[in-house]
RODO-2510 file (C-alpha; in nm, 4 decimals, decimal comma):
residues 356
     n   res          X          Y          Z
     1     x    -4,4251     0,5189    12,4923
     2     x    -4,4997     0,6871    12,1596
     3     x    -4,7814     0,8833    12,3245
     4     x    -4,5513     1,0037    12,6028
     5     x    -4,2885     1,1169    12,3517
     6     x    -4,5536     1,2886    12,1378
     7     x    -4,6959     1,4711    12,4401
     8     x    -4,3538     1,5949    12,5485
     9     x    -4,2262     1,6989    12,2055
    10     x    -4,5495     1,8684    12,1026
    11     x    -4,5648     2,0667    12,4254
    12     x    -4,1938     2,1507    12,4088
    13     x    -4,2052     2,2786    12,0502
    14     x    -4,5279     2,4767    12,0864
    15     x    -4,4003     2,6391    12,4054
    16     x    -4,0826     2,7361    12,2191
    17     x    -4,2876     2,8881    11,9364
    18     x    -4,5054     3,0831    12,1798
    19     x    -4,1946     3,2314    12,3409
    20     x    -4,0137     3,2938    12,0129
    21     x    -4,3035     3,4829    11,8587
    22     x    -4,4402     3,6480    12,1698
    23     x    -4,4055     3,9898    12,0063
    24     x    -4,6937     3,8915    11,7784
    25     x    -4,9371     3,8062    12,0578
    26     x    -4,8120     3,9543    12,3845
    27     x    -5,0682     4,2352    12,3749
    28     x    -5,3274     3,9630    12,4371
    29     x    -5,1348     3,6797    12,6015
    30     x    -4,8817     3,8474    12,8284
    31     x    -4,9239     3,9054    13,1997
    32     x    -4,8467     4,2774    13,1972
    33     x    -4,9789     4,3510    13,5455
    34     x    -4,6674     4,3650    13,7614
    35     x    -4,8266     4,5193    14,0707
    36     x    -5,0608     4,2493    14,2066
    37     x    -5,0064     4,0789    14,5456
    38     x    -4,8943     3,7592    14,3708
    39     x    -4,6871     3,9206    14,0927
    40     x    -4,3151     3,8511    14,1198
    41     x    -4,1984     3,8879    13,7582
    42     x    -4,0328     4,2047    13,6283
    43     x    -4,1325     4,1943    13,2604
    44     x    -4,4458     4,0985    13,0679
    45     x    -4,4530     3,7196    13,0197
    46     x    -4,6930     3,5104    12,8059
    47     x    -4,9402     3,3276    13,0296
    48     x    -5,0774     3,0822    12,7723
    49     x    -4,8619     2,7802    12,8527
    50     x    -5,1818     2,5802    12,8843
    51     x    -5,2053     2,5762    12,5046
    52     x    -4,8855     2,3703    12,4876
    53     x    -5,0078     2,1215    12,7464
    54     x    -5,3472     2,0820    12,5775
    55     x    -5,1763     2,0302    12,2415
    56     x    -4,9468     1,7675    12,3921
    57     x    -5,2434     1,5756    12,5313
    58     x    -5,4249     1,5959    12,1986
    59     x    -5,1219     1,4676    12,0059
    60     x    -5,0676     1,1753    12,2447
    61     x    -5,4310     1,0646    12,2424
    62     x    -5,4491     1,1015    11,8635
    63     x    -5,1473     0,8741    11,8198
    64     x    -5,2911     0,6185    12,0629
    65     x    -5,6157     0,6177    11,8649
    66     x    -5,4324     0,5544    11,5388
    67     x    -5,2094     0,2865    11,6927
    68     x    -5,4672     0,0903    11,8914
    69     x    -5,8093     0,2200    11,7995
    70     x    -5,9027     0,1787    12,1674
    71     x    -5,8873     0,5334    12,2960
    72     x    -6,2560     0,6017    12,3571
    73     x    -6,2123     0,6762    12,7299
    74     x    -5,9115     0,8939    12,6604
    75     x    -6,0951     1,0943    12,3935
    76     x    -6,3956     1,1403    12,6221
    77     x    -6,1776     1,2671    12,9064
    78     x    -6,0050     1,5106    12,6716
    79     x    -6,3443     1,6337    12,5487
    80     x    -6,4655     1,6723    12,9075
    81     x    -6,1678     1,8960    12,9812
    82     x    -6,2629     2,1454    12,7070
    83     x    -6,4925     2,3684    12,9198
    84     x    -6,2321     2,3919    13,1962
    85     x    -5,9454     2,4709    12,9627
    86     x    -6,1474     2,7093    12,7468
    87     x    -6,2668     2,9277    13,0336
    88     x    -5,9160     2,9376    13,1822
    89     x    -5,7601     3,0332    12,8490
    90     x    -6,0281     3,2981    12,8001
    91     x    -5,9244     3,4531    13,1318
    92     x    -5,5599     3,4433    13,0217
    93     x    -5,6439     3,6364    12,7051
    94     x    -5,9077     3,8785    12,8330
    95     x    -5,8330     3,9069    13,2071
    96     x    -6,2074     3,9538    13,2567
    97     x    -6,3327     3,6117    13,3721
    98     x    -6,4327     3,5905    13,7379
    99     x    -6,3464     3,3047    13,9718
   100     x    -6,7153     3,2135    13,9868
   101     x    -6,7335     3,1766    13,6078
   102     x    -6,4211     2,9609    13,6013
   103     x    -6,5606     2,7374    13,8742
   104     x    -6,8917     2,7060    13,6888
   105     x    -6,7286     2,5880    13,3673
   106     x    -6,5040     2,3493    13,5613
   107     x    -6,8148     2,2096    13,7300
   108     x    -6,9590     2,1487    13,3821
   109     x    -6,6475     1,9465    13,2979
   110     x    -6,6921     1,7532    13,6223
   111     x    -7,0541     1,6726    13,5346
   112     x    -6,9343     1,5467    13,1965
   113     x    -6,6863     1,3002    13,3473
   114     x    -6,9500     1,1808    13,5942
   115     x    -7,2069     1,1002    13,3280
   116     x    -6,9811     1,0056    13,0361
   117     x    -6,7122     0,8115    13,2236
   118     x    -6,8920     0,7138    13,5440
   119     x    -6,6270     0,8832    13,7595
   120     x    -6,7690     0,9346    14,1102
   121     x    -6,6609     0,9335    14,4721
   122     x    -6,8466     0,6338    14,6159
   123     x    -6,6916     0,6110    14,9618
   124     x    -6,4597     0,7722    15,2143
   125     x    -6,3837     0,4465    15,3890
   126     x    -6,5644     0,5646    15,7034
   127     x    -6,8828     0,3620    15,7754
   128     x    -7,0514     0,6432    15,9682
   129     x    -7,0294     0,8688    15,6620
   130     x    -7,0394     0,6231    15,3741
   131     x    -7,4145     0,5704    15,3892
   132     x    -7,4508     0,9207    15,2424
   133     x    -7,2749     0,8100    14,9239
   134     x    -7,5551     0,5626    14,8628
   135     x    -7,7601     0,8709    14,7786
   136     x    -7,6748     0,9458    14,4108
   137     x    -7,7287     1,3198    14,4491
   138     x    -7,4827     1,3437    14,7391
   139     x    -7,2194     1,1410    14,5547
   140     x    -7,2540     1,3548    14,2419
   141     x    -7,2361     1,6854    14,4281
   142     x    -6,9373     1,5692    14,6326
   143     x    -6,7540     1,4645    14,3150
   144     x    -6,8278     1,7950    14,1414
   145     x    -6,6987     1,9903    14,4408
   146     x    -6,3874     1,7712    14,4635
   147     x    -6,2920     1,8057    14,0963
   148     x    -6,3753     2,1756    14,0777
   149     x    -6,1947     2,2459    14,4021
   150     x    -5,8722     2,0738    14,3009
   151     x    -5,8725     2,2444    13,9604
   152     x    -5,8957     2,5790    14,1391
   153     x    -5,6340     2,4652    14,3910
   154     x    -5,3739     2,4271    14,1167
   155     x    -5,4489     2,7806    14,0063
   156     x    -5,3947     2,8993    14,3643
   157     x    -5,0540     2,7316    14,4018
   158     x    -4,9389     2,8526    14,0592
   159     x    -4,7467     3,1437    14,2058
   160     x    -4,3800     3,0841    14,1225
   161     x    -4,1747     2,9373    13,8412
   162     x    -4,2114     2,5598    13,8266
   163     x    -4,4276     2,5279    14,1378
   164     x    -4,7648     2,4000    14,0160
   165     x    -4,6208     2,2219    13,7127
   166     x    -4,3701     2,0117    13,9080
   167     x    -4,6223     1,9325    14,1824
   168     x    -4,8455     1,8102    13,9004
   169     x    -4,5697     1,5968    13,7484
   170     x    -4,4838     1,4360    14,0836
   171     x    -4,8499     1,3596    14,1526
   172     x    -4,9042     1,2148    13,8054
   173     x    -4,5996     0,9907    13,8375
   174     x    -4,7401     0,8630    14,1674
   175     x    -5,0734     0,7897    13,9980
   176     x    -4,8920     0,6148    13,7144
   177     x    -4,7008     0,4010    13,9640
   178     x    -5,0174     0,2812    14,1371
   179     x    -5,1672     0,2176    13,7938
   180     x    -4,8602     0,0068    13,7132
   181     x    -4,8905    -0,1901    14,0388
   182     x    -5,2529    -0,2681    13,9537
   183     x    -5,1929    -0,3302    13,5833
   184     x    -5,4210    -0,0430    13,4795
   185     x    -5,2829     0,0625    13,1408
   186     x    -5,5404     0,3367    13,0899
   187     x    -5,4394     0,5112    13,4117
   188     x    -5,0713     0,4700    13,3292
   189     x    -5,1218     0,6261    12,9861
   190     x    -5,3393     0,9160    13,1010
   191     x    -5,1025     0,9978    13,3873
   192     x    -4,7811     0,9786    13,1863
   193     x    -4,8982     1,1748    12,8820
   194     x    -5,0108     1,4623    13,1031
   195     x    -4,6785     1,4456    13,2892
   196     x    -4,4960     1,4501    12,9545
   197     x    -4,6991     1,7455    12,8290
   198     x    -4,6300     1,9391    13,1496
   199     x    -4,2581     1,8569    13,1264
   200     x    -4,2417     2,0035    12,7750
   201     x    -4,3713     2,3292    12,9238
   202     x    -4,1724     2,3045    13,2487
   203     x    -3,8353     2,3182    13,0734
   204     x    -3,9180     2,6679    12,9472
   205     x    -4,0901     2,7817    13,2665
   206     x    -3,8243     2,6795    13,5169
   207     x    -3,6055     2,8401    13,6368
   208     x    -3,6223     3,1562    13,4218
   209     x    -3,9994     3,1930    13,3835
   210     x    -4,0022     3,2522    13,0076
   211     x    -4,3697     3,1504    12,9981
   212     x    -4,6440     3,0954    13,2553
   213     x    -4,9095     2,8246    13,2871
   214     x    -5,1902     3,0735    13,3085
   215     x    -5,5369     2,9819    13,4286
   216     x    -5,5908     2,7573    13,1262
   217     x    -5,2899     2,5416    13,2112
   218     x    -5,3427     2,5379    13,5881
   219     x    -5,7122     2,4495    13,5666
   220     x    -5,6453     2,1831    13,3037
   221     x    -5,3780     2,0151    13,5167
   222     x    -5,5891     2,0304    13,8313
   223     x    -5,8969     1,8954    13,6547
   224     x    -5,7015     1,6115    13,4950
   225     x    -5,5333     1,5063    13,8201
   226     x    -5,8567     1,5295    14,0195
   227     x    -6,0394     1,3123    13,7678
   228     x    -5,7634     1,0499    13,7545
   229     x    -5,7347     1,0406    14,1354
   230     x    -6,1063     0,9702    14,1768
   231     x    -6,1264     0,7422    13,8735
   232     x    -5,8365     0,5255    13,9895
   233     x    -6,0048     0,4673    14,3250
   234     x    -6,3394     0,3968    14,1560
   235     x    -6,1817     0,1407    13,9203
   236     x    -5,9981    -0,0438    14,1991
   237     x    -6,1864    -0,1024    14,5236
   238     x    -5,8674    -0,2132    14,6982
   239     x    -5,7388     0,1451    14,6928
   240     x    -5,8342     0,3477    14,9988
   241     x    -6,0479     0,6537    14,9153
   242     x    -5,8058     0,8560    15,1261
   243     x    -5,5374     0,7884    14,8689
   244     x    -5,7053     1,0381    14,6336
   245     x    -5,7163     1,2955    14,9132
   246     x    -5,3641     1,2510    15,0447
   247     x    -5,1912     1,2369    14,7067
   248     x    -5,3281     1,5873    14,6497
   249     x    -5,2672     1,6984    15,0066
   250     x    -5,0654     2,0130    14,9413
   251     x    -5,2957     2,1897    14,6894
   252     x    -5,6048     2,0848    14,8879
   253     x    -5,4603     2,2100    15,2151
   254     x    -5,3478     2,5355    15,0562
   255     x    -5,6999     2,5942    14,9240
   256     x    -5,8821     2,5102    15,2480
   257     x    -5,6398     2,7178    15,4532
   258     x    -5,6781     3,0080    15,2084
   259     x    -6,0569     2,9948    15,2425
   260     x    -6,0277     2,9872    15,6226
   261     x    -5,7753     3,2708    15,6302
   262     x    -5,9714     3,4999    15,3989
   263     x    -6,3287     3,4239    15,5043
   264     x    -6,3019     3,3442    15,8750
   265     x    -5,9867     3,5197    15,9885
   266     x    -5,9880     3,8270    15,7592
   267     x    -6,3593     3,8433    15,6660
   268     x    -6,2692     3,8896    15,2982
   269     x    -6,3820     3,7351    14,9711
   270     x    -6,2228     3,3859    14,9477
   271     x    -6,1756     3,4368    14,5724
   272     x    -5,9739     3,7582    14,6046
   273     x    -5,5947     3,7348    14,5603
   274     x    -5,3671     3,7938    14,8553
   275     x    -4,9987     3,7845    14,9358
   276     x    -4,9741     3,5419    15,2267
   277     x    -5,0005     3,2024    15,0637
   278     x    -4,7504     2,9458    15,1903
   279     x    -4,5332     2,9895    14,8790
   280     x    -4,5461     3,3693    14,9078
   281     x    -4,4332     3,3587    15,2702
   282     x    -4,1386     3,1345    15,1837
   283     x    -4,0359     3,3795    14,9122
   284     x    -4,0646     3,6860    15,1324
   285     x    -3,9481     3,5491    15,4661
   286     x    -3,6696     3,3158    15,3576
   287     x    -3,5420     3,4025    15,0117
   288     x    -3,6173     3,7609    14,9146
   289     x    -3,3685     3,9093    15,1589
   290     x    -3,0824     3,7067    15,0122
   291     x    -2,8681     3,8040    14,7167
   292     x    -2,8277     3,5441    14,4439
   293     x    -2,5651     3,5798    14,1724
   294     x    -2,6808     3,2789    13,9723
   295     x    -2,9730     3,2527    13,7314
   296     x    -3,1548     3,0513    13,9962
   297     x    -3,3222     3,3547    14,1496
   298     x    -3,5256     3,3811    14,4693
   299     x    -3,8353     3,3175    14,2562
   300     x    -3,6989     2,9890    14,1235
   301     x    -3,5624     2,8850    14,4632
   302     x    -3,9089     2,9060    14,6155
   303     x    -4,0649     2,6125    14,4302
   304     x    -3,8378     2,3315    14,5646
   305     x    -3,9564     2,4012    14,9200
   306     x    -4,3122     2,3326    14,8081
   307     x    -4,2136     2,0303    14,5979
   308     x    -4,0802     1,8790    14,9200
   309     x    -4,3950     1,9773    15,1082
   310     x    -4,6092     1,8078    14,8423
   311     x    -4,3896     1,4998    14,8711
   312     x    -4,4702     1,4755    15,2424
   313     x    -4,8285     1,3864    15,1548
   314     x    -4,7645     1,1998    14,8297
   315     x    -4,5073     0,9590    14,9788
   316     x    -4,7331     0,7958    15,2433
   317     x    -5,0167     0,7862    14,9870
   318     x    -4,8002     0,5792    14,7536
   319     x    -4,6528     0,3572    15,0277
   320     x    -4,9798     0,2731    15,2063
   321     x    -5,2399     0,3177    14,9312
   322     x    -5,4501     0,0251    15,0622
   323     x    -5,4710     0,1277    15,4278
   324     x    -5,7348     0,3822    15,5264
   325     x    -5,6223     0,4049    15,8950
   326     x    -5,2629     0,4815    15,7979
   327     x    -5,3654     0,7327    15,5323
   328     x    -5,6041     0,9090    15,7723
   329     x    -5,3225     0,9313    16,0272
   330     x    -5,0842     1,0607    15,7613
   331     x    -5,3429     1,3184    15,6563
   332     x    -5,3798     1,4465    16,0132
   333     x    -5,0016     1,4601    16,0543
   334     x    -4,9666     1,6534    15,7278
   335     x    -5,2303     1,9079    15,8352
   336     x    -5,0566     1,9598    16,1702
   337     x    -4,7176     1,9991    16,0010
   338     x    -4,8544     2,2437    15,7448
   339     x    -5,0207     2,4674    16,0045
   340     x    -4,7168     2,4543    16,2360
   341     x    -4,4675     2,5529    15,9650
   342     x    -4,7012     2,8221    15,8286
   343     x    -4,7506     2,9748    16,1740
   344     x    -4,3753     2,9778    16,2351
   345     x    -4,2998     3,1519    15,9063
   346     x    -4,5767     3,4104    15,9372
   347     x    -4,4433     3,5046    16,2830
   348     x    -4,0873     3,5391    16,1529
   349     x    -3,9811     3,2278    16,3458
   350     x    -3,8850     3,0154    16,0463
   351     x    -3,7189     2,6856    16,1491
   352     x    -3,3440     2,7026    16,0909
   353     x    -3,3442     2,3944    15,8661
   354     x    -3,5521     2,5874    15,6117
   355     x    -3,2782     2,8481    15,5633
   356     x    -3,0840     2,6531    15,3002
***
């Protein structure tokens, strides 16, 4: 509990300080480009919220070390996250780091957790495929791709106030719950302190967008969640491997669909930004045309739609975490639902129940 409180308060206070003194650093830290396809803010906003989250994690793990002296795994995971966070923060400050460079450094972090913590995907629960995981090289490569991909996925969905951060919190709480069911105190701690650190940032980010996660924050959250998802399954054989996939269904689906849309459908670079992500379509098709008198603007009203969408994959993952057949079925149903809703919105045929 002390670690959770430390993570939240540290993140909360540092985020406040970053906002309060933004005039001292905004020439480096602010997102001043207001013209991009995914830019929906009207003034320059600091995009270094990842610093607050990293500081919250550090404070929580430091306190746990002093209290129990048993935080070796926690310290190693935090150290493994350094390449991912550093390259993301460097992009936030310089705006000159390519997607390929960010993915490379995140892959380095993934290699670190594989060799220092033994975190690997060992099975998909499908006998026809599982024999491949007996080959160490295949298992390692698959794990690197999974962790790197999800880290990048959180950066992709980080398009509106509170979107990526709350999806992260919901996912981490689900991981903590399964950890609680299985009596895994390490997973409970690592999930809750990250959730607490994100919450300290979230309060300042949503709904007014006083600060952004930035690449450093988004990549750190995605890396942390990906590692915990795989690690939890590796530590407890009774958990279906599809639990790790389904609990992250929304960011994974958004990434895969983005790659398909850009590379196959549009013949463009998959790493280039565009303006037709699921969250962007909701903003433009459903909310932008409306007039809102309250502080809860169209930007802020976008995120709850996606929180619900994320919940559609997280809920069955939590309810049937032991059953591969059910989780596979739920995964297929989620993919069908995602594509159906997306196609409706992009054709200006948004279902009436989405016009809240």
